[in-house]
Structure formats: structure tokens, C-alpha cells
DRENPA-3360 file (N, C-alpha, C; in nm, 2 decimals, always signed):
BEGIN
1 = MSPSGADA = -20.86/+9.32/+0.55/-20.98/+9.28/+0.61/-21.09/+9.28/+0.50 ~ -21.18/+9.18/+0.50/-21.28/+9.17/+0.40/-21.41/+9.25/+0.44 ~ -21.51/+9.26/+0.35/-21.63/+9.33/+0.38/-21.71/+9.26/+0.50 ~ -21.68/+9.13/+0.52/-21.75/+9.06/+0.63/-21.69/+9.09/+0.76 ~ -21.57/+9.16/+0.76/-21.50/+9.19/+0.88/-21.41/+9.09/+0.93 ~ -21.40/+8.98/+0.86/-21.31/+8.87/+0.90/-21.17/+8.88/+0.84 ~ -21.07/+8.83/+0.92/-20.94/+8.83/+0.86/-20.89/+8.68/+0.84 ~ -20.98/+8.58/+0.86/-20.95/+8.44/+0.83/-21.08/+8.37/+0.81;
9 = WLIDERWF = -21.07/+8.26/+0.74/-21.19/+8.18/+0.70/-21.16/+8.03/+0.71 ~ -21.26/+7.95/+0.73/-21.26/+7.80/+0.71/-21.34/+7.78/+0.59 ~ -21.28/+7.71/+0.49/-21.34/+7.69/+0.36/-21.38/+7.55/+0.34 ~ -21.51/+7.52/+0.32/-21.55/+7.39/+0.28/-21.56/+7.38/+0.13 ~ -21.46/+7.33/+0.06/-21.46/+7.33/-0.08/-21.55/+7.23/-0.15 ~ -21.59/+7.13/-0.07/-21.69/+7.04/-0.13/-21.83/+7.10/-0.15 ~ -21.87/+7.19/-0.06/-22.00/+7.25/-0.06/-21.99/+7.40/-0.10 ~ -21.87/+7.45/-0.13/-21.84/+7.59/-0.17/-21.89/+7.69/-0.07;
17 = KAYPLTME = -21.86/+7.66/+0.06/-21.90/+7.75/+0.17/-21.77/+7.81/+0.23 ~ -21.78/+7.93/+0.27/-21.67/+8.00/+0.34/-21.72/+8.05/+0.47 ~ -21.67/+8.01/+0.58/-21.71/+8.06/+0.71/-21.61/+8.16/+0.77 ~ -21.65/+8.29/+0.78/-21.56/+8.38/+0.84/-21.54/+8.35/+0.99 ~ -21.41/+8.35/+1.03/-21.38/+8.32/+1.17/-21.40/+8.45/+1.26 ~ -21.46/+8.43/+1.37/-21.47/+8.54/+1.47/-21.38/+8.51/+1.59 ~ -21.40/+8.58/+1.70/-21.32/+8.55/+1.82/-21.33/+8.41/+1.86 ~ -21.46/+8.35/+1.85/-21.48/+8.21/+1.88/-21.58/+8.15/+1.78;
25 = TTIGRASE = -21.53/+8.05/+1.71/-21.61/+7.98/+1.61/-21.63/+7.83/+1.66 ~ -21.75/+7.79/+1.68/-21.78/+7.65/+1.72/-21.81/+7.56/+1.61 ~ -21.76/+7.43/+1.62/-21.79/+7.34/+1.51/-21.84/+7.21/+1.58 ~ -21.96/+7.16/+1.53/-22.02/+7.04/+1.59/-22.15/+7.01/+1.52 ~ -22.22/+6.92/+1.59/-22.35/+6.87/+1.53/-22.46/+6.95/+1.60 ~ -22.44/+7.02/+1.71/-22.54/+7.09/+1.78/-22.60/+7.20/+1.69 ~ -22.72/+7.23/+1.71/-22.79/+7.34/+1.63/-22.73/+7.48/+1.66 ~ -22.67/+7.49/+1.78/-22.62/+7.63/+1.81/-22.47/+7.64/+1.77;
33 = STIILRDP = -22.41/+7.54/+1.70/-22.28/+7.55/+1.65/-22.27/+7.66/+1.53 ~ -22.16/+7.72/+1.52/-22.14/+7.81/+1.41/-22.13/+7.74/+1.28 ~ -22.05/+7.63/+1.28/-22.05/+7.54/+1.16/-22.11/+7.40/+1.21 ~ -22.22/+7.37/+1.14/-22.29/+7.25/+1.18/-22.25/+7.14/+1.08 ~ -22.20/+7.03/+1.14/-22.16/+6.91/+1.06/-22.26/+6.80/+1.09 ~ -22.34/+6.77/+0.99/-22.45/+6.67/+1.00/-22.40/+6.53/+0.98 ~ -22.33/+6.47/+1.08/-22.28/+6.34/+1.08/-22.28/+6.28/+1.22 ~ -22.33/+6.16/+1.23/-22.34/+6.10/+1.37/-22.20/+6.08/+1.43;
41 = AVSRHHAD = -22.09/+6.08/+1.35/-21.96/+6.06/+1.41/-21.91/+6.19/+1.47 ~ -21.98/+6.30/+1.45/-21.94/+6.43/+1.50/-22.01/+6.45/+1.63 ~ -21.93/+6.50/+1.73/-21.99/+6.53/+1.86/-22.07/+6.66/+1.85 ~ -22.16/+6.68/+1.95/-22.24/+6.80/+1.95/-22.15/+6.93/+1.95 ~ -22.05/+6.92/+2.04/-21.95/+7.03/+2.05/-21.82/+6.97/+2.02 ~ -21.78/+6.96/+1.89/-21.66/+6.89/+1.85/-21.53/+6.97/+1.85 ~ -21.53/+7.09/+1.82/-21.41/+7.17/+1.81/-21.44/+7.32/+1.82 ~ -21.34/+7.40/+1.86/-21.35/+7.54/+1.86/-21.23/+7.60/+1.79;
49 = VMKGPAGY = -21.25/+7.71/+1.73/-21.14/+7.79/+1.67/-21.15/+7.93/+1.74 ~ -21.04/+7.96/+1.81/-21.04/+8.09/+1.88/-20.93/+8.18/+1.83 ~ -20.96/+8.31/+1.83/-20.85/+8.40/+1.79/-20.78/+8.45/+1.91 ~ -20.65/+8.44/+1.90/-20.56/+8.48/+2.01/-20.46/+8.58/+1.96 ~ -20.37/+8.63/+2.05/-20.27/+8.73/+2.01/-20.18/+8.68/+1.90 ~ -20.15/+8.55/+1.90/-20.06/+8.49/+1.80/-20.13/+8.44/+1.67 ~ -20.26/+8.44/+1.67/-20.34/+8.39/+1.55/-20.45/+8.30/+1.60 ~ -20.49/+8.22/+1.51/-20.61/+8.13/+1.54/-20.56/+8.00/+1.59;
57 = VLYARGSS = -20.63/+7.94/+1.69/-20.60/+7.82/+1.75/-20.72/+7.73/+1.75 ~ -20.70/+7.60/+1.71/-20.81/+7.50/+1.70/-20.80/+7.42/+1.83 ~ -20.91/+7.41/+1.90/-20.92/+7.32/+2.02/-21.01/+7.20/+1.99 ~ -20.95/+7.08/+2.00/-21.02/+6.96/+1.97/-21.10/+6.92/+2.10 ~ -21.23/+6.89/+2.08/-21.31/+6.85/+2.19/-21.39/+6.72/+2.17 ~ -21.41/+6.68/+2.05/-21.49/+6.56/+2.01/-21.43/+6.43/+2.04 ~ -21.51/+6.33/+2.07/-21.45/+6.20/+2.11/-21.40/+6.13/+1.99 ~ -21.45/+6.16/+1.87/-21.39/+6.08/+1.75/-21.27/+6.15/+1.69;
65 = GVKVNGIR = -21.23/+6.26/+1.75/-21.11/+6.33/+1.71/-21.11/+6.43/+1.60 ~ -21.00/+6.50/+1.59/-20.99/+6.61/+1.48/-20.85/+6.59/+1.43 ~ -20.83/+6.60/+1.30/-20.70/+6.60/+1.24/-20.67/+6.73/+1.17 ~ -20.54/+6.77/+1.18/-20.50/+6.89/+1.10/-20.38/+6.84/+1.01 ~ -20.41/+6.85/+0.88/-20.31/+6.80/+0.78/-20.28/+6.65/+0.80 ~ -20.38/+6.58/+0.84/-20.37/+6.43/+0.85/-20.31/+6.39/+0.99 ~ -20.28/+6.48/+1.08/-20.22/+6.44/+1.21/-20.33/+6.47/+1.31 ~ -20.35/+6.37/+1.40/-20.46/+6.39/+1.50/-20.41/+6.49/+1.60;
73 = VAEKCALQ = -20.51/+6.58/+1.64/-20.48/+6.69/+1.74/-20.53/+6.64/+1.87 ~ -20.43/+6.64/+1.97/-20.46/+6.59/+2.10/-20.55/+6.69/+2.18 ~ -20.51/+6.82/+2.18/-20.58/+6.92/+2.25/-20.60/+7.05/+2.18 ~ -20.49/+7.11/+2.13/-20.50/+7.23/+2.06/-20.39/+7.24/+1.95 ~ -20.41/+7.32/+1.85/-20.32/+7.34/+1.74/-20.33/+7.48/+1.68 ~ -20.22/+7.54/+1.67/-20.22/+7.67/+1.60/-20.24/+7.65/+1.45 ~ -20.33/+7.73/+1.39/-20.36/+7.71/+1.25/-20.27/+7.80/+1.17 ~ -20.22/+7.75/+1.06/-20.14/+7.82/+0.96/-20.21/+7.82/+0.83;
81 = EGDVVEIA = -20.17/+7.92/+0.74/-20.23/+7.93/+0.61/-20.22/+7.79/+0.53 ~ -20.34/+7.75/+0.48/-20.35/+7.63/+0.40/-20.37/+7.50/+0.48 ~ -20.37/+7.51/+0.62/-20.40/+7.39/+0.70/-20.53/+7.33/+0.67 ~ -20.54/+7.20/+0.67/-20.67/+7.13/+0.64/-20.72/+7.07/+0.77 ~ -20.83/+7.11/+0.82/-20.89/+7.05/+0.94/-20.99/+6.94/+0.90 ~ -20.97/+6.82/+0.95/-21.06/+6.71/+0.91/-21.14/+6.67/+1.03 ~ -21.27/+6.67/+1.02/-21.36/+6.62/+1.12/-21.46/+6.52/+1.05 ~ -21.45/+6.40/+1.09/-21.53/+6.29/+1.03/-21.50/+6.29/+0.88;
89 = YTSLRFTT = -21.61/+6.32/+0.80/-21.59/+6.32/+0.65/-21.58/+6.46/+0.59 ~ -21.56/+6.56/+0.68/-21.56/+6.70/+0.64/-21.42/+6.75/+0.64 ~ -21.38/+6.82/+0.54/-21.25/+6.89/+0.54/-21.27/+7.04/+0.53 ~ -21.21/+7.12/+0.61/-21.22/+7.26/+0.61/-21.07/+7.32/+0.60 ~ -21.05/+7.40/+0.50/-20.92/+7.46/+0.48/-20.92/+7.60/+0.55 ~ -20.81/+7.62/+0.63/-20.79/+7.75/+0.69/-20.72/+7.84/+0.60 ~ -20.77/+7.96/+0.59/-20.70/+8.06/+0.50/-20.72/+8.20/+0.55 ~ -20.63/+8.29/+0.52/-20.64/+8.43/+0.55/-20.67/+8.51/+0.43;
97 = KAPTNEMF = -20.69/+8.44/+0.32/-20.73/+8.51/+0.19/-20.88/+8.51/+0.17 ~ -20.93/+8.62/+0.13/-21.08/+8.64/+0.11/-21.13/+8.53/+0.01 ~ -21.24/+8.47/+0.04/-21.30/+8.37/-0.06/-21.33/+8.43/-0.19 ~ -21.34/+8.35/-0.29/-21.37/+8.39/-0.43/-21.52/+8.41/-0.44 ~ -21.57/+8.47/-0.55/-21.71/+8.49/-0.57/-21.80/+8.37/-0.58 ~ -21.74/+8.25/-0.62/-21.82/+8.14/-0.63/-21.85/+8.07/-0.50 ~ -21.79/+8.12/-0.39/-21.81/+8.06/-0.25/-21.93/+8.13/-0.19 ~ -22.01/+8.06/-0.11/-22.12/+8.11/-0.03/-22.05/+8.15/+0.10;
105 = VLPRDTPT = -22.05/+8.28/+0.14/-22.00/+8.32/+0.26/-22.11/+8.32/+0.37 ~ -22.09/+8.23/+0.47/-22.19/+8.21/+0.57/-22.14/+8.25/+0.71 ~ -22.19/+8.35/+0.78/-22.15/+8.38/+0.91/-22.17/+8.26/+1.01 ~ -22.27/+8.19/+0.98/-22.30/+8.06/+1.06/-22.40/+7.98/+0.98 ~ -22.40/+7.85/+1.01/-22.50/+7.76/+0.94/-22.63/+7.79/+1.01 ~ -22.74/+7.78/+0.93/-22.87/+7.79/+0.98/-22.92/+7.65/+1.01 ~ -22.96/+7.63/+1.14/-23.01/+7.49/+1.18/-23.14/+7.46/+1.12 ~ -23.16/+7.34/+1.08/-23.29/+7.29/+1.03/-23.36/+7.23/+1.14;
113 = WLDRLEGP = -23.49/+7.19/+1.12/-23.56/+7.12/+1.23/-23.50/+6.99/+1.27 ~ -23.43/+6.92/+1.17/-23.36/+6.80/+1.21/-23.24/+6.82/+1.30 ~ -23.17/+6.93/+1.28/-23.06/+6.97/+1.36/-23.10/+6.99/+1.50 ~ -23.22/+7.04/+1.52/-23.27/+7.07/+1.66/-23.31/+6.94/+1.73 ~ -23.33/+6.83/+1.66/-23.36/+6.70/+1.72/-23.24/+6.64/+1.79 ~ -23.12/+6.67/+1.74/-23.00/+6.62/+1.80/-23.00/+6.48/+1.84 ~ -23.01/+6.39/+1.75/-23.00/+6.25/+1.78/-22.87/+6.20/+1.84 ~ -22.87/+6.08/+1.88/-22.74/+6.03/+1.95/-22.63/+6.02/+1.85;
121 = TTATLRAI = -22.51/+6.02/+1.90/-22.39/+6.01/+1.82/-22.36/+5.86/+1.80 ~ -22.28/+5.82/+1.70/-22.24/+5.69/+1.67/-22.19/+5.62/+1.79 ~ -22.10/+5.68/+1.87/-22.04/+5.62/+1.99/-22.15/+5.59/+2.09 ~ -22.25/+5.68/+2.11/-22.35/+5.66/+2.20/-22.44/+5.54/+2.16 ~ -22.47/+5.53/+2.03/-22.55/+5.41/+1.98/-22.48/+5.28/+2.01 ~ -22.34/+5.28/+1.98/-22.27/+5.16/+2.01/-22.27/+5.12/+2.16 ~ -22.25/+5.22/+2.24/-22.25/+5.20/+2.39/-22.39/+5.15/+2.43 ~ -22.49/+5.20/+2.38/-22.63/+5.16/+2.42/-22.65/+5.01/+2.38;
129 = DRSAFMRH = -22.61/+4.98/+2.25/-22.63/+4.85/+2.20/-22.56/+4.74/+2.29 ~ -22.43/+4.77/+2.32/-22.35/+4.68/+2.40/-22.41/+4.66/+2.54 ~ -22.44/+4.78/+2.61/-22.49/+4.77/+2.74/-22.62/+4.70/+2.75 ~ -22.71/+4.73/+2.66/-22.84/+4.66/+2.66/-22.83/+4.51/+2.64 ~ -22.74/+4.47/+2.55/-22.72/+4.33/+2.52/-22.66/+4.26/+2.65 ~ -22.57/+4.32/+2.71/-22.50/+4.26/+2.83/-22.60/+4.26/+2.95 ~ -22.69/+4.36/+2.96/-22.78/+4.37/+3.07/-22.88/+4.25/+3.05 ~ -22.93/+4.23/+2.93/-23.03/+4.12/+2.91/-22.96/+3.98/+2.92;
137 = TRRYWHVI = -22.83/+3.97/+2.87/-22.76/+3.85/+2.88/-22.74/+3.81/+3.02 ~ -22.70/+3.90/+3.11/-22.68/+3.87/+3.25/-22.81/+3.83/+3.32 ~ -22.91/+3.90/+3.29/-23.04/+3.87/+3.35/-23.10/+3.73/+3.32 ~ -23.08/+3.69/+3.20/-23.14/+3.56/+3.15/-23.03/+3.46/+3.12 ~ -22.92/+3.46/+3.19/-22.81/+3.36/+3.15/-22.86/+3.22/+3.17 ~ -22.94/+3.19/+3.27/-22.99/+3.05/+3.30/-23.08/+3.00/+3.19 ~ -23.16/+3.09/+3.13/-23.25/+3.06/+3.02/-23.17/+3.03/+2.90 ~ -23.06/+3.11/+2.87/-22.98/+3.08/+2.76/-22.91/+2.95/+2.77;
145 = VIVLVLTA = -22.86/+2.91/+2.89/-22.79/+2.78/+2.91/-22.89/+2.67/+2.89 ~ -23.01/+2.68/+2.94/-23.11/+2.57/+2.92/-23.15/+2.56/+2.77 ~ -23.16/+2.67/+2.70/-23.19/+2.66/+2.56/-23.08/+2.59/+2.48 ~ -22.96/+2.62/+2.51/-22.84/+2.56/+2.45/-22.83/+2.41/+2.48 ~ -22.86/+2.37/+2.60/-22.85/+2.23/+2.64/-22.96/+2.15/+2.57 ~ -23.08/+2.21/+2.57/-23.20/+2.14/+2.51/-23.17/+2.13/+2.36 ~ -23.11/+2.23/+2.29/-23.08/+2.22/+2.15/-22.98/+2.11/+2.12 ~ -22.88/+2.10/+2.21/-22.77/+2.00/+2.19/-22.84/+1.86/+2.21;
153 = LLLFVLAA = -22.92/+1.85/+2.31/-22.99/+1.72/+2.34/-23.08/+1.68/+2.22 ~ -23.15/+1.77/+2.17/-23.24/+1.75/+2.05/-23.16/+1.70/+1.93 ~ -23.05/+1.77/+1.90/-22.96/+1.73/+1.79/-22.90/+1.59/+1.81 ~ -22.87/+1.56/+1.94/-22.81/+1.42/+1.97/-22.92/+1.32/+1.95 ~ -23.04/+1.34/+1.99/-23.15/+1.24/+1.97/-23.18/+1.23/+1.82 ~ -23.19/+1.34/+1.75/-23.21/+1.33/+1.60/-23.10/+1.25/+1.53 ~ -22.98/+1.27/+1.57/-22.87/+1.20/+1.51/-22.87/+1.05/+1.54 ~ -22.91/+1.02/+1.66/-22.93/+0.88/+1.70/-23.04/+0.81/+1.63;
161 = RARTAHL = -23.15/+0.88/+1.61/-23.26/+0.82/+1.53/-23.22/+0.80/+1.38 ~ -23.15/+0.89/+1.33/-23.10/+0.88/+1.19/-23.01/+0.76/+1.18 ~ -22.93/+0.73/+1.27/-22.84/+0.62/+1.27/-22.91/+0.49/+1.28 ~ -23.01/+0.48/+1.37/-23.09/+0.36/+1.38/-23.18/+0.33/+1.26 ~ -23.23/+0.44/+1.20/-23.31/+0.43/+1.08/-23.24/+0.37/+0.96 ~ -23.11/+0.39/+0.95/-23.03/+0.34/+0.84/-22.99/+0.19/+0.87 ~ -23.01/+0.14/+0.99/-22.97/+0.00/+1.02/-23.08/-0.09/+0.98;
% end
């Protein structure tokens, strides 16, 4: 056991961060998550890592998915030494070995004021864009048809004038 009291960690090697795992570690975009991933493709509550009698288990909860060693996790996955957890553009390596001195050991990420705003996810933005477009299209379908017919008629008249002007 390490001085932090943890017997396992998730290591973010890109940012040199080591997160000691507790009985329950949450991963997501929400400001109350233990590990905050600042990416609109990440759900507010994307995954959990829980300690059980047989070891640590990853529970996938996010809509954009979680991969372990490149394989998509449907619901849960027991973590083994060296497993790589992929969420959006972030990779976290599971290990039971204490992190080296060049790693920042963080019991949890500190939320910034931007994290507390919790903007919409990418999936929500896409859904809003589609539904708003369809709502307006259905409401004004007759106007759209009239504009298209008038445009076609105008192009026909202009083409006819161009033909008679050349004669």
C-alpha cells in the first residue's frame, strides 16, 4: 500500500497524473466527478471504477462508450494490471504499482468555474440541431414549397428571355 492509502491507480500518462482508486471513483465531465474529462463527447457521469472482493471493476455509463484495451465495454469489465481505459480522447492505464515521482498524484480533480457550467454534450447538441430544424421545416413547409416553385419559375422565365434575346 502507498502513502496515499491506495492499492491501485488510474494513470493519465499524457498529463502525468496518477489518480488513486478508492472504493468508488467516478469519471465524467461533471464537476463532482473524481476524474474530470473536459470533452463534450464525455457524459457528465461516464464511468465508475469500484473496488470489489475480486478487485476493481469498471462500469460503463456514458452514451459515447468506454473501451478497455481497444474493446468496447457494454456494461462492466474487471480491470487487470496494465489495462488501458479509453474515454473519448483520454487514455487511463490501470495499475497496482505506485506511481513514480514525476507523476502528480491527485485524489480528485479540482473543478474550475468552467466545469461548473456543465455545457451540453456533443450528442445533445446534435439532437437539438436536428429537432429544431425539423420543427421549423414542418411548421413552414408550405412557405418552402412556394419559394422553390417561384425560384423555378423565375429561372424558367430568365432562360426563356435569354433564348429570345439571342434570336
